C-alpha positions in Angstrom: -57.6 -72.5 64.9 -59.0 -71.3 61.6 -57.2 -69.2 59.0 -59.3 -66.1 58.5 -59.2 -64.3 55.1 -61.1 -61.3 53.8 -62.1 -60.7 50.2 -63.8 -58.0 48.2 -65.9 -60.4 46.1 -66.9 -64.0 46.5 -64.3 -66.4 45.1 -65.4 -68.5 42.1 -64.6 -71.8 43.8 -66.8 -71.7 46.9 -68.2 -75.1 47.6 -69.7 -73.9 50.9 -71.4 -70.5 50.9 -72.7 -68.9 54.1 -75.3 -66.1 54.0 -75.8 -64.2 57.2 -79.3 -62.8 57.5 -80.5 -60.1 59.9 -83.5 -60.7 62.1 -86.7 -60.2 60.1 -84.9 -60.0 56.7 -85.8 -62.4 54.0 -82.9 -64.6 52.8 -84.0 -64.8 49.2 -82.8 -61.4 48.2 -79.5 -62.2 49.9 -78.7 -64.9 47.4 -75.8 -64.2 45.1 -76.6 -63.6 41.4 -75.3 -67.0 40.5 -77.9 -68.6 42.8 -80.9 -66.6 41.7 -83.7 -68.9 40.7 -83.3 -70.8 43.9 -85.5 -68.5 45.9 -88.4 -70.9 46.0 -86.2 -73.7 47.4 -84.7 -71.3 50.0 -88.1 -70.1 51.0 -89.4 -73.6 51.5 -86.4 -74.6 53.6 -86.7 -71.4 55.7 -90.4 -72.1 56.3 -89.8 -75.7 57.2 -87.1 -74.7 59.7 -89.2 -71.8 61.1 -86.2 -69.7 60.5 -86.6 -66.0 61.6 -83.0 -64.8 61.6 -82.5 -65.4 65.3 -78.8 -65.1 66.2 -77.0 -68.4 65.7 -79.9 -70.2 64.0 -79.1 -72.2 60.8 -80.8 -73.4 57.7 -78.8 -75.8 55.5 -79.5 -76.9 52.0 -77.9 -77.5 48.6 -78.6 -75.5 45.5 -77.5 -76.0 41.8 -74.9 -73.5 40.7 -73.8 -73.9 37.1 -72.9 -77.6 36.6 -72.2 -78.2 40.3 -74.1 -78.0 43.6 -73.4 -75.4 46.2 -73.7 -76.3 49.9 -75.5 -73.3 51.4 -75.8 -72.2 55.0 -78.2 -69.4 55.9 -77.3 -68.2 59.4 -79.2 -65.8 61.6 -77.4 -62.7 62.9 -80.3 -61.5 65.0 -80.9 -57.8 65.9 -77.6 -57.2 67.7 -75.6 -57.7 64.5 -72.4 -58.4 66.3 -71.8 -61.7 64.5 -70.7 -63.7 67.6 -73.5 -66.3 67.7 -73.5 -66.5 64.0 -69.8 -67.1 63.7 -69.9 -69.8 66.4 -72.8 -71.6 64.8 -71.1 -71.7 61.4 -68.0 -73.4 62.8 -70.0 -75.7 65.1 -71.7 -77.0 61.9 -68.8 -77.1 59.6 -65.7 -77.9 61.7 -65.8 -81.7 61.2 -68.2 -81.7 58.2 -65.5 -82.6 55.6 -65.5 -79.1 54.2 -62.0 -77.6 54.1 -63.1 -74.0 53.5 -66.2 -71.8 53.5 -67.1 -68.4 52.3 -69.2 -66.0 54.4 -70.8 -63.6 51.9 -71.7 -60.2 53.5 -72.0 -58.3 50.2 -75.8 -58.0 50.8 -75.4 -56.5 54.3 -75.8 -52.7 54.7 -72.5 -51.0 54.4 -72.6 -49.4 57.9 -72.9 -52.8 59.5 -70.5 -54.8 57.4 -67.1 -54.3 59.0 -68.2 -54.9 62.5 -70.2 -58.0 61.5 -67.2 -59.4 59.6 -64.9 -58.9 62.6 -67.5 -60.5 65.0 -67.9 -63.5 62.8 -64.2 -63.9 62.5 -63.7 -63.7 66.2 -66.4 -66.2 67.1 -65.4 -68.6 64.3 -61.8 -68.6 65.6 -62.8 -69.1 69.2 -65.3 -71.9 68.4 -62.7 -73.7 66.2 -60.2 -74.1 69.1 -59.4 -77.7 70.1 -56.6 -79.4 71.9 -56.2 -82.8 70.2 -52.6 -83.4 71.1 -53.3 -86.5 73.2 -56.0 -88.0 71.0 -54.3 -90.6 68.8 -57.3 -92.6 67.6 -59.6 -90.0 66.1 -61.5 -91.2 63.0 -61.5 -89.0 59.9 -65.0 -88.0 60.7 -63.9 -86.8 64.2 -61.0 -84.7 63.0 -61.5 -81.1 62.1 -61.6 -80.5 58.4 -62.4 -76.8 58.2 -59.1 -74.9 58.0 -60.1 -71.6 56.3 -62.9 -69.1 56.4 -63.1 -66.4 53.8 -65.3 -63.3 54.6 -66.5 -61.2 51.8 -66.7 -57.6 53.0 -66.9 -55.7 49.7 -65.8 -52.1 49.9 -65.5 -52.4 53.7 -62.6 -54.9 53.5 -60.0 -52.6 55.0 -62.2 -51.6 57.9 -63.1 -55.3 58.4 -59.4 -56.2 58.5 -58.6 -53.4 61.0 -61.4 -54.5 63.3 -60.4 -58.1 63.1 -56.7 -57.3 63.8 -57.6 -55.8 67.2 -59.8 -58.8 68.1 -57.3 -61.3 66.8 -54.9 -60.6 69.6 -57.6 -61.2 72.2 -58.7 -64.4 70.5 -55.1 -65.7 70.6 -54.8 -64.7 74.3 -58.0 -66.6 75.1 -56.7 -69.6 73.1 -53.5 -69.6 75.2 -55.6 -69.5 78.3 -57.6 -72.5 77.1 -54.5 -74.4 76.4 -53.2 -73.8 79.9 -56.5 -74.8 81.5 -56.8 -77.9 79.4 -53.3 -79.4 79.9 -53.1 -82.2 82.4 -51.5 -81.6 85.7 -48.7 -84.1 85.1 -47.5 -81.8 82.3 -48.7 -78.4 83.6 -47.3 -77.5 87.0 -45.8 -74.2 88.4 -42.4 -74.5 86.5 -43.9 -75.6 83.2 -46.6 -72.9 83.4 -43.8 -70.4 83.7 -41.9 -71.9 80.8 -45.0 -71.6 78.6 -45.6 -68.1 79.7 -42.1 -67.1 78.8 -43.1 -67.0 75.1 -44.8 -63.7 76.0 -41.5 -62.0 75.9 -41.7 -62.4 72.1 -44.8 -60.1 72.3 -43.0 -57.5 74.4 -43.9 -58.6 77.9 -41.3 -58.1 80.6 -41.3 -61.3 82.7 -39.9 -61.9 86.2 -40.1 -65.1 88.3 -39.8 -65.6 92.0 -38.9 -69.0 93.3 -39.5 -70.4 96.8 -36.2 -68.9 98.1 -37.2 -65.4 97.0 -40.8 -65.8 98.3 -39.5 -67.1 101.7 -37.3 -64.1 102.0 -40.3 -61.9 101.2 -42.3 -63.6 104.0 -44.9 -65.3 101.9 -45.8 -67.9 104.6 -49.4 -68.4 103.4 -48.6 -69.2 99.7 -45.6 -71.4 100.6 -47.7 -73.2 103.2 -50.0 -74.4 100.4 -47.1 -75.5 98.3 -45.1 -77.3 101.0 -46.8 -80.7 100.4 -45.8 -80.8 96.8 -42.6 -82.0 95.0 -43.2 -79.1 92.6 -41.7 -75.8 93.7 -44.0 -72.8 93.9 -43.5 -69.9 91.5 -44.6 -66.2 91.4 -45.0 -65.2 87.8 -44.8 -61.4 87.1 -45.7 -60.1 83.7 -45.4 -56.4 82.9 -46.7 -54.4 79.9 -46.2 -50.6 79.6 -47.7 -49.3 76.4 -47.6 -45.8 77.7 -43.8 -45.5 77.5 -43.6 -44.5 81.1 -46.3 -41.8 81.0 -48.5 -43.8 83.5 -46.4 -44.4 86.6 -48.7 -46.6 88.6 -49.9 -49.8 86.8 -53.2 -51.5 87.1 -52.7 -55.0 88.5 -54.4 -58.3 87.5 -53.7 -61.1 90.0 -54.6 -64.7 89.4 -54.9 -67.8 91.5 -52.8 -70.6 89.9 -53.3 -73.9 91.7 -52.1 -76.2 89.0 -53.7 -79.1 90.8 -55.8 -79.1 93.9 -56.2 -82.3 95.8 -57.4 -80.3 98.8 -54.2 -81.2 100.7 -54.7 -83.0 104.0 -58.4 -81.9 103.8 -58.6 -84.3 100.8 -61.3 -83.8 98.3 -63.6 -86.7 97.4 -62.2 -88.9 94.5 -65.0 -88.5 92.0 -64.5 -85.3 90.0 -61.0 -84.6 91.5 -59.6 -84.8 87.9 -61.3 -81.5 87.2 -59.0 -79.8 89.6 -56.4 -79.4 86.9 -58.3 -76.2 86.0 -58.0 -74.7 89.4 -55.4 -72.4 87.8 -58.1 -70.7 85.6 -57.6 -67.3 87.2 -53.8 -67.4 86.5 -54.6 -68.7 83.0 -56.9 -65.7 82.4 -54.3 -63.2 83.7 -51.7 -64.7 81.4 -54.0 -64.7 78.4 -55.0 -61.1 78.8 -51.4 -59.9 79.4 -50.5 -61.6 76.1 -53.4 -59.9 74.4 -52.5 -56.5 75.6 -49.0 -56.9 74.5 -49.9 -58.3 71.1 -52.3 -55.5 70.3 -49.9 -52.9 71.7 -52.5 -51.5 74.1 -51.6 -48.0 75.3 -51.9 -49.0 79.0 -49.6 -49.8 82.0 -50.6 -53.2 83.5 -48.9 -55.9 85.6 -50.1 -59.5 85.8 -49.3 -61.6 88.8 -49.8 -65.4 89.1 -49.3 -67.3 92.3 -48.5 -70.8 91.1 -48.6 -73.8 93.4 -49.7 -77.4 93.6 -51.8 -78.5 96.6 -50.8 -82.0 97.6 -51.3 -84.2 100.8 -47.6 -85.2 101.3 -46.1 -85.9 104.8 -44.7 -82.3 104.7 -48.1 -80.8 103.9 -49.6 -78.3 106.2 -52.3 -79.6 108.6 -55.7 -78.3 109.6 -55.0 -76.1 112.6 -51.6 -74.8 111.5 -51.0 -71.1 111.8 -49.2 -69.3 109.1 -47.8 -65.7 108.9 -48.6 -63.9 105.7 -46.4 -61.4 103.9 -48.6 -58.6 105.3 -47.7 -59.8 108.9 -51.2 -61.0 109.6 -51.6 -64.5 110.9 -54.0 -67.1 109.7 -55.3 -70.3 111.4 -55.7 -72.8 108.6 -58.8 -74.8 109.5 -59.2 -76.3 106.0 -56.3 -76.9 103.7 -58.8 -77.1 100.8 -59.5 -73.4 101.2 -56.0 -72.7 99.8 -56.7 -70.3 96.9 -57.2 -67.3 99.3 -53.9 -68.2 101.0 -52.1 -68.0 97.6 -53.9 -64.8 96.7 -53.3 -62.9 99.9 -49.5 -63.1 99.6 -49.6 -62.3 95.9 -51.7 -59.3 96.6 -49.5 -58.0 99.3 -46.4 -58.5 97.1 -47.9 -56.6 94.1 -48.9 -53.7 96.3 -45.5 -53.4 97.9 -43.7 -53.7 94.6 -45.9 -51.7 92.2 -48.3 -49.6 94.4 -51.3 -50.1 92.0 -54.4 -48.0 92.6 -56.6 -50.6 91.1 -56.4 -54.4 91.4 -58.6 -57.1 89.9 -58.0 -60.6 91.1 -59.4 -63.7 89.4 -59.8 -67.1 91.0 -61.6 -70.4 90.8 -62.1 -69.9 94.5 -65.2 -71.6 95.8 -67.6 -74.3 95.0 -70.2 -72.1 96.8 -70.0 -69.7 93.9 -71.3 -72.5 91.6 -74.1 -73.2 94.1 -75.1 -69.5 94.0 -74.8 -68.7 90.4 -74.4 -71.9 88.5 -72.4 -71.7 85.3 -74.2 -68.6 84.0 -72.3 -65.8 85.8 -69.0 -65.2 87.6 -69.3 -63.6 90.9 -67.9 -60.1 91.5 -67.0 -58.6 94.9 -65.6 -55.1 95.3 -64.9 -52.3 97.6 -65.7 -49.8 94.9 -69.1 -49.4 93.2 -67.7 -47.7 90.1 -65.2 -50.5 89.5 -67.8 -53.1 90.0 -70.2 -51.4 87.6 -67.4 -51.0 85.0 -66.4 -54.7 85.1 -70.0 -55.8 85.0 -70.6 -53.7 81.9 -67.5 -55.0 80.3 -68.6 -58.5 81.0 -71.9 -57.9 79.4 -70.3 -56.5 76.3 -67.9 -59.4 76.0 -70.5 -62.0 76.8 -68.6 -63.1 80.0 -71.2 -62.1 82.5 -70.7 -61.1 86.2 -73.1 -60.8 89.1 -72.3 -58.6 92.0 -72.4 -60.2 95.5 -72.7 -58.5 98.9 -70.0 -57.9 101.4 -70.1 -56.4 104.9 -68.9 -56.5 108.5 -71.3 -59.3 109.5 -69.6 -61.6 107.1 -66.2 -60.4 108.1 -66.8 -61.4 111.7 -67.3 -65.0 110.6 -63.6 -65.2 110.1 -62.5 -64.4 113.7 -60.1 -66.9 115.2 -59.4 -67.6 118.9 -55.7 -68.0 118.3 -54.8 -66.0 115.2 -55.8 -62.8 113.4 -58.3 -64.8 111.3 -59.4 -68.2 110.1 -59.1 -69.2 106.5 -62.8 -70.3 106.4 -66.0 -69.2 107.9 -69.1 -71.3 108.5 -70.7 -73.3 105.7 -73.2 -70.6 104.7 -72.0 -67.6 102.6 -68.8 -69.4 101.7 -68.0 -67.3 98.6 -68.6 -64.1 100.6 -66.4 -65.0 103.5 -63.7 -66.0 101.1 -63.9 -62.5 99.5 -63.9 -60.9 103.0 -60.7 -62.8 103.7 -59.0 -61.4 100.6 -60.2 -57.9 101.3 -58.2 -57.9 104.5 -55.1 -57.8 102.4 -56.0 -54.8 100.3 -54.4 -51.5 101.3 -56.4 -48.4 102.2 -57.3 -46.4 99.1 -56.8 -49.2 96.6 -59.8 -50.0 94.4 -60.2 -53.7 94.3 -62.5 -56.3 92.7 -62.4 -60.1 93.2 -63.9 -62.3 90.5 -64.8 -65.8 91.7 -65.0 -67.6 88.4 -65.2 -71.2 89.7 -68.2 -72.0 87.5 -67.0 -70.3 84.3 -63.5 -71.6 83.3 -64.7 -75.1 82.3 -67.9 -76.1 80.4 -69.7 -79.4 80.4 -71.5 -78.6 77.2 -70.8 -76.5 74.1 -71.7 -72.9 73.7 -71.5 -70.3 70.9 -67.8 -69.5 71.4 -66.4 -72.8 72.8 -66.8 -76.6 72.7 -66.9 -78.7 75.9 -63.9 -78.0 78.1 -61.9 -74.8 78.7 -63.7 -71.6 77.9 -61.0 -69.0 78.3 -63.3 -67.0 80.5 -61.9 -63.7 81.8 -59.6 -62.8 78.9 -62.2 -61.0 76.7 -63.8 -59.5 79.8 -60.6 -57.9 81.1 -59.6 -56.8 77.7 -63.0 -55.1 77.2 -62.6 -53.4 80.6 -59.1 -52.1 79.6 -60.5 -50.7 76.4 -63.5 -49.1 78.1 -61.8 -47.7 81.2 -58.0 -47.5 80.9 -57.9 -46.6 77.2 -61.1 -44.6 77.5 
């Protein structure tokens, strides 16, 4: 990712200058003194591009400055003035342009807006610059990222801008870690290697514990282990703890993530086309890992535990069969009608374990759980299901602030009845209709009375087929910024 620097004044050597412009504000008066005289050229370029300052819009031109020529980008900030779309647009244009550095000049921006705008641009620019090129050995020079540094001129608000960025930087790094996990191929990322990568969180202050199959078998996690039994890779339960309250808050909040590092569907084998995408079926666990790292890195004054159920779902001769009955850690039994409805089997035991071990009063689980969620909401919103209206509203509001949107879905007894089994306490699937809802109803059966719970089905959100303001094609890091915002809004108050 980019190196972000802040400066009081624009450096003399600035081959690429970026001028953010608020919606409805003329760009000519934003020109630095050394570029005065170029107003007519700028005005003509703006008119030609029909530029109005809309967030993320760009006008690009070259202006003489002294004996040289300055590459100038005018970027719209819009009315919100948070800098996210603008920062993403800057990097999308310059990342492989050949430019090694750029200067974003905010000296013309009103003092009151400058620090927040600087931090927002830094956040978006860092997120948009993330790439994983480890396995690309034949990139041409034009395909390789050239932009390595972004300098943001904040004037007399430089210290405020630095402080605002420092808080966001930890979250950006957490989201980048999540993207790395989601992007890695399944031959290299599996339960044990996921744990090995997560262990670096100890350097940030996370306490980490890992349960292997022996410990989970002793705990009675028959549902989770049933999913894993067809794989040569041993299942893992990753436990990350962060207590920034120094023991003042006794009961932690829990984040629980589905971590199916590759999902073939098991015996209920998925179709071949598109199966390669199932390397990101651990997106929920990836988000939990990323946000736990972010909380530790920014020393958040909260008590939170993150739990990741990590398995690989494979169609080996030892794999569980459709029709098998498993006993969950809670003691409830499940008739497994479809081995491709495995995420809920992983989550139910992870949820029971965290409740028995830590007794949290609030739990949020995240999972790339159902294709039906994508049918319902596309790739615009994650689905949220909850037993508590206030919690659902808080998470939805945090998602709106972070730009990781959620849409609340219904639950109820009529949906719950669709899970009734003739030979066990429940089936792991309902009928074809309302697939995401019956999946949530299944998970709800494992939530203890009095515990506030929200289930985020993020199947359509962790991987993108096209670029957006904060990410290129591929892993989005969805969930990290959302949960961090909720922690700030609710737990930190």
